[in-house]
C-alpha positions in Angstrom: -6.0 -136.5 -4.4 -3.4 -139.0 -4.7 -3.0 -142.3 -6.6 -3.3 -145.3 -4.4 -2.5 -148.9 -5.6 -5.2 -151.5 -5.1 -6.2 -155.1 -5.7 -9.9 -155.6 -5.2 -10.1 -159.2 -6.1 -8.3 -161.7 -3.9 -9.0 -165.3 -2.8 -7.9 -166.7 0.6 -7.4 -170.3 1.6 -11.3 -170.4 2.1 -11.9 -170.5 -1.5 -11.4 -174.2 -2.7 -9.3 -173.0 -5.7 -7.2 -170.7 -3.4 -3.7 -171.9 -2.4 -3.5 -172.7 1.3 -0.6 -170.3 1.6 -3.2 -167.5 0.8 -3.9 -166.8 4.5 -5.0 -163.3 5.5 -1.6 -162.4 7.0 0.3 -163.7 3.9 -1.9 -161.8 1.6 -1.6 -158.5 3.6 2.2 -159.0 3.8 2.6 -159.6 0.0 0.3 -156.5 -0.7 2.6 -154.4 1.6 5.8 -155.7 -0.3 4.1 -155.0 -3.7 3.2 -151.4 -2.4 -0.5 -151.8 -2.3 -2.5 -149.5 -0.2 -6.1 -151.0 -0.5 -7.0 -154.8 -0.6 -10.4 -156.5 -0.9 -10.9 -160.2 0.1 -13.4 -161.8 -2.2 -13.8 -165.4 -1.6 -16.4 -167.5 -3.4 -19.8 -166.9 -2.1 -18.6 -166.1 1.5 -17.1 -163.4 3.6 -16.2 -165.7 6.5 -12.5 -165.0 6.5 -12.8 -161.2 6.4 -12.5 -160.5 10.1 -9.1 -162.2 10.1 -8.3 -160.2 6.9 -9.2 -156.9 8.5 -6.8 -157.6 11.4 -4.1 -158.6 9.0 -4.2 -155.6 6.8 -4.4 -153.3 9.8 -1.0 -154.8 10.9 0.6 -153.7 7.6 -1.1 -150.3 7.3 -3.3 -151.4 4.4 -7.0 -150.4 4.1 -9.1 -153.7 4.1 -12.3 -154.2 2.3 -14.7 -157.2 2.9 -16.0 -158.6 -0.2 -17.2 -161.8 -1.9 -17.1 -163.1 -5.5 -20.7 -164.3 -6.1 -21.4 -167.0 -8.7 -24.9 -166.1 -10.0 -27.4 -168.5 -11.4 -26.2 -167.8 -14.9 -22.7 -168.7 -13.8 -21.5 -165.1 -13.9 -19.0 -163.9 -11.4 -19.9 -160.8 -9.7 -17.7 -158.9 -7.2 -19.4 -157.5 -4.2 -17.6 -155.0 -1.8 -19.2 -154.1 1.5 -18.9 -150.8 3.5 -18.1 -152.4 6.8 -17.0 -155.8 8.2 -20.3 -156.1 10.2 -22.4 -155.7 6.9 -20.3 -158.3 5.3 -20.7 -160.8 8.0 -24.4 -160.2 8.2 -24.6 -160.7 4.4 -22.8 -164.0 4.7 -25.1 -165.3 7.3 -28.2 -164.3 5.3 -26.8 -165.7 2.0 -27.0 -169.3 3.4 -30.4 -170.2 1.9 -29.2 -169.2 -1.5 -26.1 -171.7 -1.5 -26.5 -175.0 -3.1 -25.6 -177.4 -0.3 -23.3 -179.9 -2.2 -20.4 -181.3 -0.1 -17.0 -180.3 -0.9 -14.5 -182.9 -2.1 -11.2 -181.4 -0.9 -9.1 -184.1 -2.9 -10.6 -182.7 -6.0 -11.6 -179.1 -5.4 -9.2 -178.1 -2.6 -9.6 -177.4 1.2 -11.9 -174.4 2.3 -10.1 -173.3 5.5 -11.4 -170.8 8.0 -8.7 -169.1 9.9 -8.3 -166.6 12.7 -6.4 -163.3 12.6 -3.0 -165.2 13.4 -3.7 -167.6 10.4 -4.5 -170.5 12.8 -7.0 -172.9 11.2 -10.4 -172.8 13.0 -12.1 -175.2 10.9 -13.3 -176.0 7.3 -16.4 -175.2 5.3 -17.9 -178.6 4.2 -20.3 -177.4 1.4 -18.6 -176.5 -1.8 -18.4 -172.7 -2.2 -17.9 -172.4 -5.9 -21.3 -173.7 -6.8 -23.8 -171.2 -8.5 -26.2 -169.5 -6.1 -29.9 -169.7 -6.7 -30.0 -166.0 -7.4 -29.8 -164.4 -10.9 -27.4 -161.6 -11.7 -29.8 -158.9 -10.8 -31.1 -160.7 -7.8 -27.5 -161.2 -6.4 -26.6 -157.6 -6.9 -29.8 -156.5 -5.3 -29.4 -158.8 -2.4 -25.9 -157.6 -1.7 -27.0 -154.1 -2.1 -29.3 -154.5 0.9 -26.2 -154.6 3.0 -24.5 -151.4 1.3 -22.5 -153.4 -1.2 -21.4 -152.1 -4.5 -21.4 -154.9 -7.1 -19.9 -155.2 -10.6 -19.2 -157.9 -13.0 -15.8 -159.7 -12.6 -13.2 -160.2 -15.2 -15.5 -159.6 -18.2 -12.5 -160.1 -20.5 -12.3 -163.7 -19.7 -14.3 -166.7 -21.1 -14.8 -168.4 -17.8 -17.5 -166.9 -15.8 -17.3 -163.5 -17.5 -20.5 -161.7 -18.1 -19.7 -160.9 -21.6 -18.8 -164.5 -22.5 -21.9 -165.9 -20.9 -24.5 -163.3 -22.1 -22.8 -162.2 -25.3 -23.0 -158.6 -24.3 -22.3 -156.3 -21.2 -25.5 -156.3 -19.0 -26.1 -152.5 -19.2 -29.8 -153.0 -18.3 -28.6 -154.1 -14.8 -27.4 -150.6 -14.0 -23.8 -151.4 -13.0 -21.5 -148.4 -12.6 -18.3 -150.2 -13.1 -16.7 -153.4 -14.2 -13.5 -155.5 -13.8 -11.0 -156.5 -16.3 -8.3 -159.1 -15.7 -5.9 -157.1 -18.0 -5.5 -153.4 -18.6 -4.5 -154.2 -22.4 -8.1 -155.1 -23.0 -9.6 -151.8 -21.9 -9.8 -149.9 -25.2 -11.1 -152.9 -27.1 -13.8 -153.6 -24.5 -14.8 -150.1 -24.1 -15.3 -149.6 -27.8 -17.1 -152.9 -28.5 -19.4 -153.0 -25.5 -20.1 -149.2 -25.1 -18.4 -149.1 -21.6 -17.0 -145.6 -21.8 -19.3 -144.2 -19.2 -18.4 -146.8 -16.6 -15.4 -147.1 -14.3 -12.9 -149.9 -15.1 -11.3 -151.8 -12.4 -8.3 -154.0 -13.0 -7.6 -156.6 -10.3 -5.6 -159.9 -10.1 -8.1 -162.5 -9.0 -5.2 -164.0 -7.2 -5.4 -167.4 -5.9 -1.8 -167.6 -5.2 0.6 -165.2 -3.6 2.7 -164.4 -6.6 -0.3 -163.4 -8.6 -1.3 -160.5 -6.4 -1.1 -157.0 -8.2 2.3 -155.2 -8.0 1.2 -151.7 -7.8 0.3 -151.1 -11.4 -3.4 -150.2 -10.8 -4.3 -147.2 -9.0 -7.2 -144.9 -8.1 -7.2 -141.3 -7.1 -8.4 -140.8 -3.6 -8.2 -138.1 -1.0 -9.1 -139.5 2.2 -6.7 -140.0 5.2 -8.2 -142.5 7.5 -9.1 -146.2 6.8 -12.7 -145.5 7.1 -12.6 -142.3 4.9 -10.7 -144.2 2.2 -13.0 -147.2 2.2 -16.1 -144.9 2.1 -14.5 -142.8 -0.7 -13.7 -145.8 -2.7 -17.1 -147.3 -2.5 -18.6 -144.0 -3.5 -16.4 -143.8 -6.6 -17.4 -147.3 -7.6 -21.0 -146.5 -7.1 -20.6 -143.5 -9.6 -20.5 -140.8 -7.0 -16.9 -139.8 -7.8 -17.0 -140.3 -11.6 
């Protein structure tokens, strides 16, 4: 077992709130500079840039994970991480009926850029991706779970779109095995107040700009050697199999 630095919550230029410099290659390059071994791309309600992200991470020797940050009908953010790129892309296609088709206004919300593995712009998503889905918290987790994803509430220590702020409590009844914090300094207070000691805490950046990507301060103990082994081991840990 060895500690591997991670950041499991990153937004590319496909998220309207993501900086246009957050291209897959720039994210992977910054991750390498910061000493990170595992990165997950979690754009809002889509996985459409994850193929390019996989290719970029592999150039830098980083384990890529395809993910999405889902906005539930309650306006809660939910991190969903998939076991394979193929599963993530299938999920993205099948999620279409649950997205609210409101046109994006780039001058207000920002552009939503689809890019290839060389960061060349292929096009732009026209519907606003940050809208809430027509899926509740439990429905969204169950839907992603059909594609092998592990899901957990994002940044529960934030007022904006955090499960605790929205619901007034942690949703233990939903059966989550882990949760995300925006800051490690909030761990003890949240563990105590919301009875989280049996769940695995994940601290990630939710970076929308390059300089906010984690700098190696957050690690998990893993033993795998290959990319596939490490990805599978990480998801097993998040699902409670390694706790």
